[in-house]
Backbone as ProteinMPNN parsed JSONL, in Angstrom:
{"seq_chain_A": "XXXXXXXXXXXXXXXXXXXXXXXXXXXXXXXXXXXXXXXXXXXXXXXXXXXXXXXXXXXXXXXXXXXXXXXXXXXXXXXXXXXXXXXXXXXXXXXXXXXXXXXXXXXXXXXXXXXXXXXXXXXXXXX", "coords_chain_A": {"N_chain_A": [[146.79, 83.928, 107.868], [146.11, 85.522, 105.609], [143.719, 84.474, 104.88], [141.521, 85.259, 106.987], [141.37, 88.014, 106.296], [140.465, 87.971, 103.67], [138.046, 86.797, 104.036], [136.742, 88.767, 105.5], [136.792, 90.863, 103.582], [135.178, 89.715, 101.617], [132.694, 89.45, 103.034], [132.11, 92.125, 103.493], [131.874, 93.111, 100.957], [129.601, 91.548, 100.128], [127.694, 92.564, 101.808], [127.616, 95.219, 101.02], [126.883, 95.069, 98.516], [124.314, 93.937, 98.923], [123.054, 96.135, 100.186], [122.962, 97.832, 98.042], [121.114, 96.665, 96.409], [118.873, 96.492, 97.967], [118.183, 99.02, 98.329], [116.415, 100.035, 96.195], [114.499, 101.673, 93.517], [113.725, 104.77, 93.389], [112.28, 106.254, 91.411], [110.873, 104.354, 89.952], [109.375, 103.291, 91.964], [107.936, 105.639, 92.616], [106.068, 105.602, 90.567], [104.821, 103.202, 90.735], [103.682, 103.681, 93.3], [101.866, 105.676, 92.766], [100.101, 104.193, 91.022], [99.405, 101.901, 92.601], [98.965, 102.709, 95.321], [98.329, 105.21, 95.507], [95.434, 105.775, 95.196], [94.453, 105.857, 97.701], [96.211, 106.84, 99.509], [98.315, 109.577, 100.008], [101.345, 111.446, 99.597], [104.202, 113.623, 100.095], [104.613, 117.123, 99.229], [101.92, 118.271, 99.143], [100.449, 116.462, 100.549], [97.509, 114.906, 102.073], [95.168, 113.59, 104.431], [93.044, 110.935, 103.303], [91.165, 108.577, 101.927], [92.79, 106.718, 103.084], [95.642, 107.27, 105.521], [97.738, 110.156, 105.165], [101.142, 109.845, 104.219], [103.55, 111.211, 104.933], [106.477, 111.385, 106.58], [106.274, 108.815, 107.615], [108.204, 106.821, 108.014], [109.596, 105.904, 111.016], [107.617, 106.621, 112.623], [105.166, 106.067, 114.918], [102.59, 103.66, 114.531], [99.356, 104.509, 113.577], [99.14, 107.179, 114.199], [99.064, 109.485, 112.573], [98.001, 112.725, 112.445], [94.74, 113.665, 112.486], [93.545, 111.457, 111.06], [91.307, 108.911, 111.053], [91.876, 106.232, 112.56], [91.761, 102.389, 112.699], [91.009, 100.631, 115.565], [92.725, 98.463, 115.851], [95.002, 99.29, 114.399], [95.666, 101.677, 115.964], [96.364, 100.605, 118.368], [98.404, 98.906, 117.958], [101.131, 99.151, 118.396], [103.085, 99.254, 116.584], [106.121, 100.656, 115.139], [106.937, 102.393, 112.349], [109.53, 101.288, 110.573], [111.722, 100.866, 108.015], [112.073, 98.084, 107.627], [109.721, 97.106, 108.869], [107.671, 98.402, 107.463], [108.055, 97.166, 104.848], [107.392, 94.49, 105.437], [104.651, 94.92, 106.035], [103.733, 95.954, 103.694], [103.988, 93.795, 102.09], [102.168, 91.888, 103.323], [99.791, 93.0, 104.957], [97.899, 92.282, 106.95], [99.161, 90.388, 108.43], [101.001, 91.904, 109.821], [99.591, 93.889, 111.188], [97.059, 92.559, 112.639], [93.67, 92.811, 112.0], [93.651, 95.105, 110.809], [91.996, 97.886, 108.882], [92.792, 98.31, 106.309], [92.27, 97.729, 103.003], [93.93, 95.759, 101.174], [95.761, 93.441, 99.495], [98.478, 93.035, 99.274], [101.897, 92.84, 98.203], [103.9, 90.623, 96.646], [106.388, 90.872, 95.397], [109.619, 91.504, 95.931], [111.371, 93.318, 94.813], [109.597, 95.357, 93.886], [108.666, 96.182, 96.388], [111.018, 97.258, 97.464], [111.396, 99.439, 95.774], [108.964, 100.908, 96.091], [109.54, 101.713, 98.887], [111.979, 103.057, 98.503], [111.047, 105.226, 97.156], [109.144, 106.356, 98.986], [111.018, 107.043, 101.078], [112.443, 108.806, 99.632], [110.863, 111.08, 99.638], [110.35, 111.847, 102.188], [111.163, 114.036, 103.807], [109.407, 116.112, 102.998]], "CA_chain_A": [[146.53, 85.385, 108.045], [145.307, 85.919, 104.439], [142.178, 83.988, 104.868], [140.557, 86.259, 107.634], [141.165, 89.252, 105.651], [139.713, 87.557, 102.481], [136.625, 86.547, 104.613], [136.141, 90.063, 105.883], [136.546, 91.628, 102.329], [133.98, 88.981, 101.049], [131.447, 89.921, 103.937], [131.843, 93.573, 103.116], [131.373, 93.168, 99.56], [128.22, 90.973, 100.102], [126.675, 93.445, 102.62], [127.5, 96.452, 100.257], [126.025, 94.737, 97.301], [122.839, 93.777, 99.297], [122.514, 97.405, 100.309], [122.592, 98.587, 96.831], [119.975, 96.081, 95.864], [117.773, 96.825, 98.805], [117.845, 100.626, 98.249], [115.288, 100.211, 95.248], [114.574, 102.672, 92.52], [112.64, 105.574, 93.74], [111.336, 106.67, 90.327], [109.963, 103.235, 89.66], [108.58, 103.305, 93.224], [106.845, 106.693, 92.508], [104.986, 105.197, 89.346], [104.02, 102.074, 91.463], [102.9, 104.294, 94.4], [100.674, 106.319, 92.073], [99.231, 103.142, 90.543], [98.918, 101.039, 93.513], [98.701, 103.303, 96.705], [97.747, 106.669, 95.457], [94.064, 105.974, 95.316], [94.018, 105.889, 99.12], [97.251, 107.435, 100.374], [99.14, 110.671, 99.438], [102.69, 111.773, 100.19], [104.741, 114.659, 99.429], [104.449, 118.56, 99.561], [100.518, 118.568, 99.252], [99.722, 115.369, 101.135], [96.591, 115.029, 103.087], [94.505, 112.322, 104.718], [91.948, 110.719, 102.332], [90.534, 107.057, 102.305], [93.783, 106.247, 103.949], [96.312, 108.445, 105.984], [98.845, 110.601, 104.298], [102.324, 109.124, 104.531], [104.707, 112.072, 105.008], [107.065, 111.054, 107.766], [105.846, 107.68, 108.122], [109.334, 106.173, 108.594], [109.852, 106.373, 112.324], [106.414, 107.052, 113.178], [104.324, 105.112, 115.598], [101.401, 103.404, 113.65], [98.058, 104.957, 114.039], [99.246, 108.502, 114.977], [98.951, 110.528, 111.694], [96.966, 113.595, 113.011], [93.343, 114.034, 111.728], [93.166, 110.416, 110.42], [90.387, 107.981, 112.018], [92.519, 104.746, 112.498], [91.15, 101.309, 113.34], [91.589, 100.284, 117.028], [93.849, 97.488, 115.601], [96.263, 100.113, 114.02], [96.153, 102.48, 117.015], [96.96, 99.827, 119.587], [99.357, 97.862, 117.395], [102.579, 99.485, 119.05], [104.19, 99.244, 115.621], [106.725, 101.855, 114.797], [107.211, 101.952, 111.0], [110.862, 101.113, 110.111], [111.916, 100.339, 106.547], [111.796, 96.601, 107.63], [108.225, 96.868, 109.262], [106.849, 98.802, 106.196], [108.333, 96.15, 103.955], [106.531, 93.393, 105.787], [103.415, 95.406, 105.925], [103.354, 96.026, 102.206], [103.899, 92.318, 101.672], [101.169, 91.146, 103.993], [99.16, 94.07, 105.963], [97.067, 91.694, 108.013], [100.141, 89.674, 109.17], [101.79, 92.816, 110.694], [98.591, 94.445, 111.973], [95.769, 91.846, 112.525], [92.488, 93.614, 112.323], [93.723, 96.469, 110.096], [91.031, 97.927, 108.003], [93.299, 98.406, 105.054], [91.826, 96.589, 102.09], [94.966, 95.701, 100.332], [96.217, 92.096, 99.516], [99.947, 92.929, 99.481], [102.799, 92.686, 97.015], [104.955, 89.754, 97.006], [107.678, 91.058, 94.543], [110.571, 92.153, 96.866], [111.946, 94.47, 94.035], [108.565, 96.317, 93.77], [108.571, 96.623, 97.726], [112.082, 98.022, 97.707], [110.961, 100.44, 94.913], [108.036, 101.783, 96.916], [110.324, 102.267, 100.055], [113.01, 104.095, 98.06], [110.086, 106.432, 96.899], [108.607, 106.793, 100.389], [112.096, 107.58, 101.708], [112.834, 110.071, 98.929], [109.834, 112.316, 100.061], [110.156, 111.871, 103.732], [111.247, 115.336, 104.353], [108.534, 117.095, 102.38]], "C_chain_A": [[145.879, 85.98, 106.821], [143.916, 85.679, 104.402], [141.289, 84.883, 105.657], [140.389, 87.428, 106.872], [140.317, 89.089, 104.353], [138.369, 87.425, 102.872], [136.096, 87.954, 104.831], [135.905, 90.88, 104.67], [135.268, 90.891, 101.692], [132.61, 89.453, 101.728], [131.13, 91.299, 103.566], [131.193, 93.774, 101.718], [129.923, 92.746, 99.464], [127.283, 91.97, 100.776], [126.528, 94.788, 101.631], [126.589, 96.173, 98.955], [124.496, 94.463, 97.692], [122.244, 95.06, 99.472], [122.12, 98.076, 99.145], [121.36, 97.921, 96.174], [118.693, 96.501, 96.753], [117.336, 98.097, 98.75], [116.627, 100.788, 97.419], [115.564, 101.444, 94.419], [113.29, 103.545, 92.9], [111.641, 106.125, 92.556], [110.487, 105.583, 90.007], [108.876, 103.117, 90.705], [107.524, 104.428, 93.237], [105.638, 106.265, 91.574], [104.277, 104.079, 90.057], [103.133, 102.692, 92.651], [101.628, 104.962, 93.813], [99.52, 105.304, 91.666], [98.524, 102.313, 91.583], [98.431, 101.533, 94.824], [97.941, 104.55, 96.682], [96.26, 106.859, 95.518], [93.623, 106.246, 96.656], [94.846, 106.74, 99.963], [97.908, 108.703, 99.372], [100.362, 110.882, 100.315], [103.223, 112.849, 99.279], [104.245, 116.008, 99.89], [102.806, 118.732, 99.959], [99.748, 117.37, 99.922], [98.717, 115.69, 102.183], [95.861, 113.617, 103.325], [93.309, 112.186, 103.606], [91.248, 109.34, 102.814], [91.601, 106.473, 103.271], [94.605, 107.488, 104.465], [97.454, 108.926, 105.024], [100.056, 109.967, 104.976], [103.646, 110.006, 104.796], [105.175, 111.625, 106.482], [106.792, 109.753, 108.37], [106.888, 106.824, 108.741], [109.618, 106.637, 109.959], [108.877, 106.69, 113.143], [105.721, 105.99, 113.783], [102.976, 104.96, 114.867], [100.144, 104.105, 114.383], [98.024, 106.424, 114.653], [99.272, 109.658, 113.987], [97.711, 111.386, 112.192], [95.862, 113.82, 111.888], [92.915, 112.782, 110.968], [92.323, 109.537, 111.475], [90.856, 106.636, 111.762], [91.508, 103.616, 113.089], [91.719, 101.185, 114.692], [92.834, 99.45, 116.85], [95.163, 98.306, 115.375], [96.603, 100.919, 115.345], [96.689, 101.758, 118.188], [97.857, 98.847, 119.005], [100.769, 98.002, 118.068], [103.601, 99.343, 117.921], [104.799, 100.581, 115.387], [107.203, 101.464, 113.303], [108.766, 102.272, 110.639], [110.69, 100.736, 108.679], [111.48, 98.837, 106.619], [110.248, 96.252, 107.879], [107.362, 97.248, 108.081], [106.925, 97.757, 105.068], [107.435, 94.813, 104.181], [105.108, 93.744, 105.704], [102.81, 95.581, 104.415], [103.214, 94.699, 101.577], [102.577, 91.701, 102.158], [100.547, 91.976, 105.216], [98.652, 93.308, 107.246], [97.998, 90.783, 108.969], [100.831, 90.482, 110.158], [100.718, 93.49, 111.63], [97.252, 93.708, 111.883], [94.822, 92.825, 112.918], [92.523, 94.951, 111.535], [92.49, 96.602, 109.133], [91.441, 98.183, 106.503], [92.973, 97.407, 104.17], [93.046, 96.606, 100.993], [95.521, 94.2, 100.565], [97.698, 91.843, 99.56], [100.651, 92.783, 98.155], [103.874, 91.854, 97.497], [106.434, 89.882, 96.41], [108.501, 91.85, 95.362], [111.098, 93.435, 96.036], [110.945, 95.674, 94.055], [108.455, 96.999, 95.232], [109.581, 97.655, 97.929], [112.068, 99.51, 96.821], [110.147, 101.427, 95.73], [108.748, 102.357, 98.123], [111.251, 103.247, 99.684], [112.065, 105.427, 97.772], [109.658, 107.04, 98.135], [109.899, 107.633, 101.036], [112.537, 108.85, 100.951], [111.889, 111.363, 99.174], [109.603, 112.557, 101.477], [110.22, 113.279, 104.327], [110.317, 116.528, 103.835], [107.186, 117.323, 103.137]], "O_chain_A": [[145.109, 86.926, 106.989], [143.066, 86.469, 103.991], [140.288, 85.307, 105.08], [139.25, 87.883, 106.772], [139.547, 89.982, 104.001], [137.496, 87.889, 102.139], [135.015, 88.26, 104.328], [134.896, 91.585, 104.64], [134.357, 91.604, 101.272], [131.613, 89.773, 101.08], [129.966, 91.628, 103.338], [130.204, 94.461, 101.46], [129.103, 93.421, 98.843], [126.163, 92.17, 100.307], [125.433, 95.335, 101.495], [125.75, 96.951, 98.501], [123.577, 94.719, 96.914], [121.107, 95.268, 99.05], [121.128, 98.805, 99.115], [120.635, 98.593, 95.44], [117.623, 96.805, 96.227], [116.182, 98.366, 99.085], [115.781, 101.596, 97.802], [116.578, 102.133, 94.53], [112.124, 103.173, 92.772], [110.45, 106.378, 92.739], [109.311, 105.856, 89.77], [107.697, 102.892, 90.431], [106.417, 104.265, 93.75], [104.461, 106.542, 91.806], [103.052, 104.059, 89.938], [102.016, 102.246, 92.911], [100.514, 104.809, 94.315], [98.322, 105.481, 91.888], [97.324, 102.044, 91.527], [97.574, 100.895, 95.435], [97.132, 104.923, 97.531], [95.801, 107.953, 95.847], [92.543, 106.805, 96.846], [94.402, 107.308, 100.96], [97.923, 108.651, 98.142], [100.418, 110.572, 101.505], [102.901, 113.032, 98.105], [103.505, 116.063, 100.873], [102.494, 119.289, 101.011], [98.521, 117.312, 99.844], [98.918, 116.542, 103.047], [95.961, 112.678, 102.536], [92.737, 113.163, 103.123], [90.863, 109.141, 103.967], [91.231, 105.772, 104.212], [94.38, 108.603, 103.993], [98.004, 108.17, 104.223], [100.005, 109.6, 106.15], [104.737, 109.439, 104.856], [104.38, 111.522, 107.415], [107.05, 109.567, 109.56], [106.669, 106.18, 109.766], [109.898, 107.831, 110.073], [109.111, 107.026, 114.304], [105.665, 104.934, 113.152], [102.292, 105.949, 114.604], [100.034, 104.2, 115.606], [97.144, 106.827, 115.413], [99.484, 110.782, 114.441], [96.595, 110.886, 112.335], [96.067, 114.086, 110.703], [91.952, 112.921, 110.214], [92.678, 109.491, 112.653], [90.353, 105.934, 110.885], [90.582, 103.915, 113.844], [92.847, 101.616, 114.931], [93.843, 99.635, 117.53], [96.203, 98.09, 115.998], [97.745, 100.836, 115.799], [97.452, 102.343, 118.957], [98.054, 97.851, 119.7], [101.47, 97.006, 118.253], [104.805, 99.31, 118.173], [104.087, 101.584, 115.423], [107.766, 100.394, 113.072], [109.143, 103.429, 110.447], [109.616, 100.337, 108.227], [110.662, 98.375, 105.823], [109.635, 95.367, 107.281], [106.434, 96.523, 107.723], [105.918, 97.506, 104.405], [106.88, 94.205, 103.266], [104.335, 92.875, 105.303], [101.642, 95.371, 104.086], [102.428, 94.495, 100.651], [101.93, 91.017, 101.366], [100.797, 91.629, 106.37], [98.944, 93.66, 108.389], [97.643, 90.486, 110.11], [101.241, 89.984, 111.207], [101.002, 93.625, 112.82], [96.373, 94.149, 111.143], [94.963, 93.568, 113.89], [91.605, 95.77, 111.582], [91.992, 95.595, 108.629], [90.604, 98.259, 105.603], [93.306, 96.249, 104.424], [93.058, 97.415, 100.065], [95.709, 93.792, 101.712], [98.174, 90.736, 99.815], [100.019, 92.62, 97.112], [104.62, 92.127, 98.437], [107.412, 89.232, 96.779], [108.095, 92.997, 95.547], [111.224, 94.511, 96.621], [111.349, 96.826, 94.213], [108.195, 98.199, 95.323], [109.299, 98.744, 98.429], [112.666, 100.515, 97.204], [110.544, 102.558, 96.012], [108.528, 103.544, 98.363], [111.404, 104.241, 100.393], [112.403, 106.541, 98.172], [109.827, 108.249, 98.295], [109.742, 108.781, 101.45], [112.95, 109.836, 101.562], [112.242, 112.508, 98.891], [108.773, 113.363, 101.898], [109.448, 113.647, 105.212], [110.463, 117.696, 104.197], [106.365, 118.134, 102.707]]}, "name": "protein", "num_of_chains": 1, "seq": "XXXXXXXXXXXXXXXXXXXXXXXXXXXXXXXXXXXXXXXXXXXXXXXXXXXXXXXXXXXXXXXXXXXXXXXXXXXXXXXXXXXXXXXXXXXXXXXXXXXXXXXXXXXXXXXXXXXXXXXXXXXXXXX"}
């Protein structure tokens, strides 16, 4: 009887600790966004389309639908909905997620940096 309870406690602790790690550091993500993404994308109160689309409200949005941006056919027809997991995969390897994308970005392989970027994007979603 004690063992199932111990197993459940262990699983809960593992899930909670994974969630804390996966959440990322929004401040570090903001610095990385400015350095790595900010040349093409903007996000936040004054965001607008540039070389890349603005990213306000990107989480939960259908790919290729930010108003006023001229997307590639590959992105418009991808059927991708940008969840945290899908964005993480895209940041890591864009062409694996949307084959034929015009985005010129080789990706980020460091999971901590990806988590930080996503934490930053999530922190400004409502702006």
